[in-house]
C-alpha positions as CSV (number, residue, x, y, z in Angstrom):
1,M,0.0,0.0,0.0
2,P,1.5,3.4,-0.9
3,R,2.9,5.5,2.0
4,D,0.4,8.4,1.5
5,L,-2.5,6.0,1.5
6,V,-1.3,4.4,4.8
7,L,-1.0,7.8,6.3
8,F,-4.5,8.8,5.0
9,V,-6.2,5.7,6.3
10,G,-4.4,6.0,9.7
11,Q,-5.5,9.6,10.1
12,L,-9.0,8.8,8.9
13,L,-9.4,6.2,11.6
14,R,-8.0,8.5,14.3
15,N,-9.8,11.7,13.2
16,P,-12.7,10.9,10.8
17,R,-14.4,14.3,11.3
18,E,-11.1,16.1,10.5
19,V,-10.3,14.1,7.4
20,S,-13.9,13.7,6.2
21,A,-13.1,11.9,2.9
22,I,-13.2,8.2,2.2
23,V,-10.1,8.1,0.0
24,P,-7.5,10.7,-1.1
25,S,-8.3,12.7,-4.3
26,S,-7.4,11.0,-7.6
27,R,-4.8,12.2,-10.0
28,A,-7.5,13.1,-12.5
29,L,-9.2,15.4,-9.9
30,A,-5.9,16.9,-8.9
31,T,-5.0,17.6,-12.5
32,A,-8.4,19.3,-13.1
33,M,-8.0,21.4,-10.0
34,A,-4.5,22.6,-11.0
35,R,-5.4,23.3,-14.7
36,G,-4.4,26.7,-15.8
37,L,-1.9,27.3,-13.0
38,G,1.8,27.8,-13.8
39,P,4.8,30.0,-13.2
40,A,3.0,33.1,-14.2
41,T,0.3,32.5,-11.5
42,G,2.7,33.7,-8.8
43,R,1.9,32.7,-5.2
44,V,-0.6,29.9,-4.8
45,V,-2.2,28.8,-1.5
46,E,-3.8,25.4,-0.9
47,F,-6.3,24.9,1.9
48,G,-6.5,21.3,3.3
49,P,-3.8,19.6,1.3
50,G,-4.1,16.3,3.2
51,T,-1.6,13.8,1.8
52,G,-0.6,16.2,-1.1
53,K,-2.3,14.9,-4.2
54,L,-3.4,18.4,-5.2
55,T,0.0,19.8,-4.0
56,R,1.8,17.5,-6.5
57,A,-0.5,18.6,-9.3
58,I,0.1,22.3,-8.5
59,L,3.9,21.8,-8.6
60,D,3.6,19.7,-11.8
61,Q,1.9,22.7,-13.5
62,G,5.1,24.7,-12.9
63,V,4.3,26.6,-9.7
64,A,7.6,27.0,-7.9
65,P,7.8,25.4,-4.4
66,S,8.7,28.8,-3.0
67,D,5.4,30.2,-4.4
68,L,3.3,27.5,-2.7
69,T,1.8,27.8,0.8
70,L,-0.2,25.0,2.4
71,Y,-2.7,25.4,5.3
72,E,-3.3,22.0,7.0
73,M,-4.8,21.4,10.5
74,N,-3.6,17.8,10.9
75,P,-0.1,17.7,12.3
76,A,0.7,14.3,10.9
77,F,-0.2,15.4,7.4
78,C,1.9,18.6,7.9
79,D,5.0,16.5,8.9
80,S,4.5,14.3,5.8
81,L,4.0,17.3,3.5
82,R,7.2,19.0,4.7
83,V,9.2,15.9,3.9
84,R,7.6,15.2,0.5
85,F,7.7,18.8,-0.7
86,P,10.9,20.6,0.3
87,G,10.7,24.4,-0.3
88,V,6.9,24.5,0.1
89,R,5.7,26.5,3.1
90,V,3.5,24.3,5.3
91,I,1.5,26.0,8.0
92,N,-0.3,23.9,10.7
93,A,-3.3,26.2,11.1
94,P,-6.8,26.6,9.9
95,A,-7.4,28.2,6.5
96,Q,-8.9,31.3,8.0
97,E,-5.4,32.2,9.3
98,A,-4.3,32.9,5.8
99,A,-6.0,36.3,5.9
100,H,-3.6,37.4,8.6
101,E,-0.4,36.4,6.8
102,L,-0.7,36.7,3.0
103,A,-1.7,39.1,0.2
104,G,-1.6,39.3,-3.6
105,V,-2.1,35.6,-4.1
106,G,-2.7,34.3,-7.7
107,A,-5.0,31.3,-6.8
108,V,-6.4,29.5,-3.8
109,I,-7.1,25.8,-4.2
110,S,-9.1,24.0,-1.6
111,G,-9.6,20.3,-0.8
112,L,-11.7,21.2,2.2
113,P,-15.1,19.5,2.6
114,L,-17.1,22.8,2.4
115,L,-20.6,21.3,2.4
116,S,-19.9,19.5,5.7
117,I,-18.7,22.7,7.3
118,P,-21.1,25.1,9.1
119,P,-22.0,28.2,7.0
120,E,-20.3,30.6,9.5
121,I,-17.0,28.7,9.3
122,Q,-17.4,28.3,5.5
123,R,-17.8,32.0,5.2
124,G,-14.7,32.5,7.3
125,I,-12.7,30.2,5.0
126,I,-14.0,31.7,1.7
127,G,-13.7,35.2,3.1
128,A,-10.0,34.5,4.0
129,A,-9.4,33.2,0.5
130,F,-10.8,36.4,-1.1
131,A,-9.0,38.6,1.4
132,I,-5.6,37.3,0.1
133,L,-6.4,36.8,-3.6
134,R,-5.5,39.5,-6.2
135,P,-8.5,41.0,-7.9
136,G,-9.9,38.5,-10.5
137,A,-7.8,35.6,-9.1
138,P,-9.7,32.3,-8.6
139,Y,-10.7,30.3,-5.6
140,I,-10.8,26.7,-6.9
141,Q,-12.9,24.1,-5.0
142,F,-14.3,20.7,-5.7
143,T,-17.4,18.9,-4.4
144,Y,-18.9,15.4,-4.6
145,G,-22.5,16.7,-4.5
146,P,-24.8,17.9,-7.2
147,N,-24.9,21.5,-5.9
148,P,-22.1,24.2,-5.8
149,P,-19.8,23.7,-2.9
150,V,-20.2,27.2,-1.5
151,T,-23.6,27.9,0.0
152,E,-25.8,30.4,-1.8
153,G,-25.8,32.6,1.3
154,V,-22.0,32.8,1.4
155,S,-21.8,33.3,-2.4
156,T,-24.3,36.2,-2.1
157,A,-22.7,37.8,1.0
158,L,-19.2,37.7,-0.7
159,N,-20.5,38.7,-4.2
160,L,-19.1,35.5,-5.8
161,R,-19.5,34.1,-9.3
162,F,-18.6,30.6,-10.4
163,E,-17.8,28.5,-13.4
164,Q,-18.7,24.8,-13.1
165,G,-16.3,22.4,-14.6
166,P,-16.9,18.9,-15.9
167,R,-17.6,16.0,-13.6
168,I,-14.4,13.9,-12.8
169,W,-15.6,10.3,-13.1
170,Q,-12.1,8.9,-12.4
171,N,-12.4,10.1,-8.7
172,L,-14.0,8.1,-5.9
173,P,-16.7,9.4,-5.5
174,P,-17.0,11.4,-8.7
175,A,-16.3,15.1,-8.2
176,R,-16.8,18.4,-9.9
177,V,-14.5,21.4,-9.9
178,Y,-15.8,25.0,-9.4
179,R,-13.8,28.2,-10.0
180,Y,-15.0,31.2,-8.0
181,T,-14.2,34.8,-8.6
182,Q,-15.4,37.9,-6.8
183,G,-17.3,40.8,-8.2
């Protein structure tokens, strides 16, 4: 069994509410999430990187490790990410903390399970993302459900628009990518 899967399953069994996924994201989903990123994107922030599937896809698109910052609450995942991705900044803190530390970000990518997060916390996470993003820069999120991952109330309150991407059938469960912008 691959090392990241062993870590994922171990953390899922210890902290099921914190991990809140049944398997890590697939390579197909990670590639769809990172599509359009590259060296010209500048700084990229990832919320909830877990074992690093999305992180690997972001780096594979040409984003420099020094331009990538990860926010992860699980200490075991943080330790693994620091070893696997040298030069990437890994912060063991909730996503909402990004608003206090960064600015001028070219994209925020999130693997957080937004639909299982209470609306007030969801608003804090999305609000933090748009507080650090450059004008027009995207917040990229996936969901397993049939509805957009950001609640209508949060979208309205933050003046968000979204583009819905194709369903990624090669993921378990199948997922859909959404790109949000503000304005």
